[in-house]
C-alpha positions in Angstrom: 185.8 159.7 137.6 188.0 162.7 137.9 190.1 162.2 134.7 190.1 159.9 131.8 193.5 159.6 130.0 192.9 159.0 126.3 195.2 157.7 123.6 193.6 158.5 120.2 194.3 156.4 117.2 196.4 158.0 114.4 198.0 154.8 113.1 196.3 154.4 109.7 197.3 157.8 108.5 200.7 157.7 110.2 201.9 154.2 109.1 199.8 153.3 106.0 199.9 149.6 105.3 202.6 149.0 107.8 200.1 149.6 110.6 198.3 146.3 109.9 201.1 144.0 110.8 204.6 145.5 111.0 204.4 148.6 113.2 204.6 148.3 116.9 201.7 149.0 119.3 203.2 150.6 122.4 201.6 150.9 125.8 200.5 154.5 126.6 203.5 155.2 128.7 202.6 158.8 129.8 199.0 157.9 130.3 200.1 155.2 132.7 202.5 157.6 134.5 200.0 160.5 134.8 197.2 158.2 135.9 199.3 156.6 138.7 200.5 160.1 139.7 196.9 161.4 140.0 195.7 158.2 141.7 198.4 158.6 144.3 196.9 162.0 145.2 193.5 160.5 145.7 191.9 161.1 142.3 189.8 158.6 140.5 191.2 158.0 137.0 190.9 155.8 134.0 192.7 155.0 130.8 191.2 154.5 127.3 193.7 153.4 124.6 191.7 153.6 121.4 194.9 152.9 119.4 195.5 149.5 121.0 191.9 148.5 121.1 191.4 149.7 117.5 188.2 151.4 118.4 186.3 153.4 115.8 185.8 157.1 116.3 182.2 156.6 117.4 183.0 153.7 119.7 185.7 155.9 121.4 183.2 158.7 121.8 180.7 156.3 123.4 183.3 154.9 125.8 184.2 158.4 126.9 180.6 159.3 127.4 180.0 156.2 129.5 183.0 156.9 131.7 181.6 160.4 132.7 184.9 161.9 133.6 185.2 165.5 134.9 188.2 166.0 132.6 189.2 164.4 129.3 193.0 164.3 128.9 194.3 163.6 125.4 197.8 162.3 126.1 199.9 162.9 123.0 203.3 161.3 123.4 205.0 158.4 121.7 208.3 156.7 121.5 209.3 158.3 118.1 210.3 162.0 118.3 207.5 162.9 115.9 204.8 161.0 117.8 203.6 164.0 119.8 202.9 165.8 116.6 201.4 162.9 114.6 199.2 161.9 117.5 197.4 165.3 117.0 195.8 163.7 113.9 193.6 161.4 116.0 193.3 163.8 118.9 191.8 166.6 116.9 189.4 164.3 115.1 188.3 162.7 118.3 187.9 166.0 120.1 185.8 167.4 117.3 183.6 164.3 117.4 183.2 164.7 121.2 182.1 168.3 120.7 179.7 167.3 117.9 178.2 164.7 120.1 177.4 167.4 122.7 180.0 166.3 125.3 180.5 169.3 127.5 183.3 167.9 129.6 186.5 170.0 129.3 189.1 168.6 126.9 192.7 169.0 127.9 195.8 168.3 125.6 199.2 167.3 127.0 202.3 166.2 125.1 205.4 167.3 123.3 203.6 169.1 120.4 201.4 170.9 123.0 204.5 172.0 124.9 206.2 173.2 121.7 203.2 175.2 120.3 200.7 175.7 123.2 198.9 178.6 121.7 198.5 177.0 118.3 197.0 173.9 120.0 194.8 175.9 122.3 193.4 177.8 119.3 191.6 174.7 118.1 187.9 175.1 118.9 187.8 171.5 120.3 190.6 172.2 122.8 189.6 173.8 126.2 192.8 173.5 128.2 196.5 172.7 127.5 199.2 171.6 129.9 202.5 173.5 129.2 205.1 170.9 130.0 204.9 167.3 131.2 201.9 168.6 133.2 202.2 166.6 136.5 201.7 169.4 139.0 199.4 171.4 136.8 197.2 168.4 136.4 197.0 167.8 140.1 196.0 171.4 140.7 193.6 171.3 137.8 191.8 168.3 139.3 191.6 170.1 142.7 189.8 173.0 141.0 186.3 173.4 139.6 187.8 173.3 136.0 186.0 176.5 135.2 186.2 179.8 137.2 189.5 179.2 139.0 191.7 178.3 136.0 193.5 181.6 136.2 195.1 180.5 139.5 196.6 177.3 138.2 200.2 177.5 137.0 201.3 175.6 133.9 198.1 175.6 131.9 196.6 177.5 129.0 192.9 178.1 128.6 190.3 180.3 126.9 188.3 183.3 128.1 185.3 184.5 126.1 185.7 188.1 124.9 182.6 189.0 123.1 182.4 186.8 120.0 186.1 186.0 120.2 188.1 183.7 122.5 191.2 185.1 124.3 194.0 182.6 124.7 195.6 182.7 128.1 198.9 181.1 129.1 199.4 181.1 132.9 202.9 181.3 134.4 204.8 178.1 134.1 204.7 175.3 136.6 207.9 173.3 137.5 208.6 169.8 136.3 209.0 167.0 138.8 212.5 167.6 140.4 215.0 164.8 140.8 214.3 164.4 144.5 210.6 163.9 143.9 210.7 161.5 141.0 209.8 158.4 143.0 207.1 160.3 145.0 205.3 162.3 142.4 205.7 159.9 139.5 205.3 156.8 141.7 204.8 154.2 138.9 202.7 152.9 136.1 199.0 152.2 136.4 199.2 148.9 134.5 196.0 147.7 136.1 194.0 150.4 134.3 194.7 149.0 130.9 191.9 146.9 129.2 191.8 143.2 129.7 193.0 143.3 133.3 194.4 139.7 133.5 196.8 140.0 130.5 196.5 143.7 129.4 199.9 143.7 127.7 198.8 141.1 125.2 197.1 144.1 123.4 200.5 145.5 122.7 203.1 144.3 120.3 206.9 144.9 120.1 208.7 146.3 117.1 209.1 143.6 114.5 212.9 143.4 114.8 212.8 143.5 118.6 211.2 140.0 118.5 213.9 138.8 116.1 211.6 139.3 113.1 209.2 136.7 114.5 205.6 137.8 114.8 204.9 135.1 117.4 207.2 136.7 119.9 205.9 140.2 119.8 203.4 139.9 122.7 203.0 140.5 125.6 205.1 143.7 125.3 205.8 146.6 127.5 207.9 149.8 127.5 209.2 151.8 130.5 211.4 154.7 131.3 214.1 154.6 133.9 215.0 158.2 133.3 213.5 161.3 131.5 215.2 163.7 129.2 218.6 164.1 127.6 221.6 166.2 128.4 222.4 166.9 124.7 220.9 169.4 122.3 220.9 167.9 118.8 219.3 170.3 116.3 216.8 167.8 114.9 215.5 166.6 118.3 212.6 167.9 120.4 212.6 165.4 123.2 213.4 167.9 126.0 210.6 170.3 125.0 208.4 168.7 127.7 210.9 170.1 130.3 209.9 173.6 129.2 209.4 176.0 132.1 208.9 179.3 130.3 206.4 180.7 127.9 208.8 182.8 125.7 208.2 182.6 122.0 210.9 180.7 120.2 211.7 178.4 123.1 213.0 175.1 121.8 214.2 171.8 123.3 217.8 172.9 123.6 216.8 175.4 126.2 215.6 172.8 128.7 217.9 169.9 128.3 218.7 167.7 131.3 218.0 164.3 132.8 216.1 163.0 135.8 216.3 159.5 137.1 214.0 157.2 139.0 215.7 155.2 141.7 216.9 151.6 140.9 214.5 150.4 143.6 211.6 152.1 141.7 212.7 150.5 138.4 213.1 147.0 140.1 209.6 147.2 141.4 208.1 148.1 138.0 210.2 145.3 136.3 208.9 142.8 138.8 205.3 143.8 138.1 205.9 143.3 134.4 207.7 139.9 134.8 204.7 138.8 137.0 202.4 139.9 134.1 204.2 137.6 131.7 206.2 140.2 129.8 209.3 138.9 128.0 209.8 141.6 125.5 210.7 145.0 127.1 211.8 148.3 125.7 213.7 150.7 127.9 212.6 153.9 126.3 215.2 156.3 127.9 216.8 158.6 125.4 220.2 157.9 127.0 220.1 154.7 129.1 223.7 153.9 128.2 225.2 157.1 129.7 225.2 157.3 133.5 226.6 154.1 135.1 225.5 155.3 138.5 222.0 154.5 137.5 222.2 151.8 134.8 224.6 149.5 136.7 222.2 148.7 139.7 219.4 148.3 137.2 221.3 145.8 135.2 222.6 144.0 138.3 219.0 143.6 139.5 218.0 142.1 136.1 220.8 139.6 136.4 220.1 138.7 140.1 216.3 138.6 139.7 216.3 136.6 136.5 213.4 138.4 134.8 214.3 136.8 131.5 213.5 140.0 129.5 214.5 140.5 125.9 215.4 144.2 126.1 216.6 147.0 124.0 218.0 150.3 125.0 219.5 153.4 123.3 223.0 154.8 123.2 224.9 157.4 121.3 227.8 156.0 119.3 230.3 158.0 121.4 229.0 156.8 124.8 229.3 153.0 124.3 231.7 151.6 127.0 233.2 148.3 125.9 233.9 147.1 129.5 230.2 147.0 130.4 228.7 145.4 127.3 229.0 141.9 128.8 226.9 143.1 131.7 224.3 144.5 129.3 224.1 141.2 127.5 223.9 139.1 130.8 221.0 141.4 132.0 219.0 140.6 128.8 219.9 143.6 126.6 219.9 141.9 123.2 219.5 145.1 121.1 221.3 148.4 121.3 219.9 151.3 119.2 222.7 153.6 118.0 222.1 157.2 116.7 224.5 157.1 113.8 222.3 159.7 112.0 224.7 160.5 109.1 227.6 159.0 107.3 229.3 162.4 106.7 231.2 163.6 109.8 230.7 167.3 109.0 226.9 166.8 108.5 226.7 164.9 111.8 228.7 167.5 113.7 226.5 170.3 112.4 223.2 168.9 113.6 224.7 167.7 116.9 226.1 171.1 117.8 229.5 169.6 117.8 228.8 167.4 120.8 229.8 164.1 119.2 233.2 162.9 120.1 235.2 161.7 117.2 234.8 157.9 117.2 235.3 155.1 114.7 231.7 153.9 114.1 232.9 150.7 112.6 235.0 149.9 115.7 232.0 150.7 117.9 229.7 148.3 116.0 232.3 145.6 116.0 232.7 145.9 119.8 229.0 145.6 120.3 228.7 142.6 118.0 231.6 140.9 119.8 229.4 141.0 123.0 226.6 139.2 121.0 224.3 142.3 121.1 222.4 143.2 118.0 222.4 146.7 116.6 219.6 149.0 115.4 221.3 151.8 113.5 219.3 155.0 113.1 219.9 157.1 110.0 218.4 160.4 108.9 218.4 161.7 105.4 217.9 165.4 104.6 219.9 167.4 107.2 220.4 171.1 106.2 223.9 170.4 104.8 222.9 167.2 103.0 223.5 166.7 99.3 222.8 163.7 97.1 226.5 162.8 97.7 226.4 163.0 101.5 223.1 161.1 101.7 224.8 158.4 99.5 227.6 158.3 102.1 225.0 157.6 104.7 223.5 154.8 102.7 226.9 153.4 101.9 227.8 153.4 105.6 224.6 151.6 106.4 225.3 148.9 103.8 228.8 148.5 105.0 227.9 148.2 108.7 225.1 145.8 107.8 223.5 145.8 111.2 220.7 143.6 112.2 218.2 146.5 111.8 218.3 150.0 110.4 215.8 152.8 110.8 215.8 155.3 108.0 214.1 158.6 108.5 213.5 161.7 106.4 214.6 164.7 108.3 211.7 166.7 109.8 211.8 170.1 111.4 209.7 168.9 114.3 207.9 171.5 116.4 210.0 172.1 119.5 213.3 171.3 117.9 215.9 174.0 117.1 215.7 172.9 113.5 212.0 174.0 113.4 212.9 177.6 114.2 215.9 177.5 111.9 213.7 176.4 109.0 211.1 179.0 109.9 213.6 181.8 110.1 215.1 180.7 106.8 211.7 180.9 105.1 211.6 177.2 104.3 208.2 175.8 103.9 207.0 173.8 106.8 204.3 171.1 107.0 200.8 172.6 107.3 199.1 169.4 108.5 200.0 166.9 111.2 200.1 164.1 108.6 202.9 165.9 106.8 205.1 165.5 109.9 204.7 161.7 109.9 207.7 159.9 108.5 205.8 157.1 106.9 202.5 158.8 106.0 201.1 159.3 102.5 201.3 163.1 103.0 204.8 163.2 104.6 206.7 166.4 103.7 210.2 166.3 105.1 212.4 169.4 105.4 214.3 170.5 102.4 218.0 171.0 102.6 220.2 173.9 101.3 220.7 171.9 98.1 217.7 169.5 97.7 213.9 169.8 97.6 211.7 167.9 100.1 210.6 165.6 97.3 214.2 164.7 96.5 214.9 163.9 100.1 211.8 161.7 100.4 212.5 159.9 97.2 216.1 159.1 98.3 215.0 157.9 101.7 212.4 155.5 100.3 214.8 154.1 97.8 217.5 153.8 100.4 215.1 151.8 102.6 214.3 149.4 99.8 218.0 149.0 98.9 218.9 148.1 102.5 216.2 145.6 103.2 216.6 143.9 99.9 220.4 143.7 100.0 221.6 140.1 99.7 224.2 140.6 102.4 221.6 141.9 104.8 219.1 139.1 104.1 221.9 136.5 104.5 222.8 138.0 107.9 219.2 137.8 109.0 218.8 134.2 107.9 222.0 133.2 109.6 221.2 134.9 112.9 217.4 134.5 113.1 216.2 131.9 110.6 214.7 131.3 107.2 211.1 132.2 108.3 212.4 135.5 109.7 214.2 136.3 106.5 210.9 135.7 104.6 209.1 138.0 107.0 211.5 140.8 106.1 211.1 140.1 102.4 207.3 140.4 102.9 207.8 143.7 104.7 209.9 145.0 101.9 207.2 144.2 99.4 205.1 147.0 101.0 205.8 150.2 99.1 204.7 153.4 100.8 202.6 155.7 98.7 203.7 159.4 98.8 201.6 162.3 97.7 204.7 164.4 97.3 206.1 161.9 94.7 202.9 161.9 92.7 201.3 158.7 94.0 
């Protein structure tokens, strides 16, 4: 085949004990998109998801050798903002193992971490080529080449040239990202049929615990899709837009390439129909800002209502873009969960990291409005922003307990490669993680960013204690039992019994 798109397994180091039961296993969204894009151009492609199949390192190497691809593409994305970086854990291990096994096939890396730090990724001896943004057109041109002598002519890639005993790292001029008017054409869909177990491939994947109403029995089959790419905002802590990067200047961060592109409602309807026919009931819409542009989300929701897919869906929204007059349509379409980026309880802290782009809204009123439409809320909170103190983090925890939403994600703040915060921390002389595991929110080696007033250890300790406080709070457990059931409450209690070990805290 021309290209094999590989998802390496980094779950054990990234999630610790949570990986066994409670963490989600998401379909390899970008492998599916890139594979279908290349297949539409006439290339023969395959997908290997060693994460979902839980393959050992040696088994993965053997499967790649058996496939005999011209190009091995490590696709390093994920649905959490840090996933492109934490996926490097498994990607580097696997690439080293392939080289050690004598595999001479060029190994290419693509993903958010690669877009953020292309030269650093290319410097690994196990990496032969990098794609500089989402890589669609660069990949097409790469597969048209001989993958060796004509690399210098291909825009949007980085590669190596031997210079005596040394290796010179070359970044070619950037390639464009797929423009709005070519989205349906050049990213024509998802290659669902290339996943393993062709009859019911999505049984391998499991939804987030809470998405299934805290019931393990309802987590499969599961799928996740985008209806749009990117975000028009430029929050300091976020690196999502770094894959839109179209220049090679040092210091380029995600805020320099913000923007959104949308697939047509017809494209989305076609993909949803495929998933419904494959038996999917639990569906994540992974867009950063689905609840933003009614021109695009209204026809999608109308199709869900008219077609009766029966999906249990969740989508994202900022707290200041929720429109009360369309929530009933969201619910009717099957959106049972809305993820809100509340981030911080202190308004000054929130405004600082969002570059002042948050409108002043009453978070309590927004949550009540959503609940009045019978939609559950996942509140996202971050501890350890640059201006955070113990007092402001306590405000965030206090707000979380007061709102008492059906689910809460609590993250330690990370200066993620590609985010404006990464360069702020670096210019301030703050110590940054030296290993990929240290960027993982839930890993043993996690090292969050320090604040102006607190150490990284203090931030991590507060976050872990806050998580335990929330999920053991009697009011929260009573809410879960009332809305979802006694077994589901017990499932949460079992989850809260898992205490993460942290190297930074002396474990």
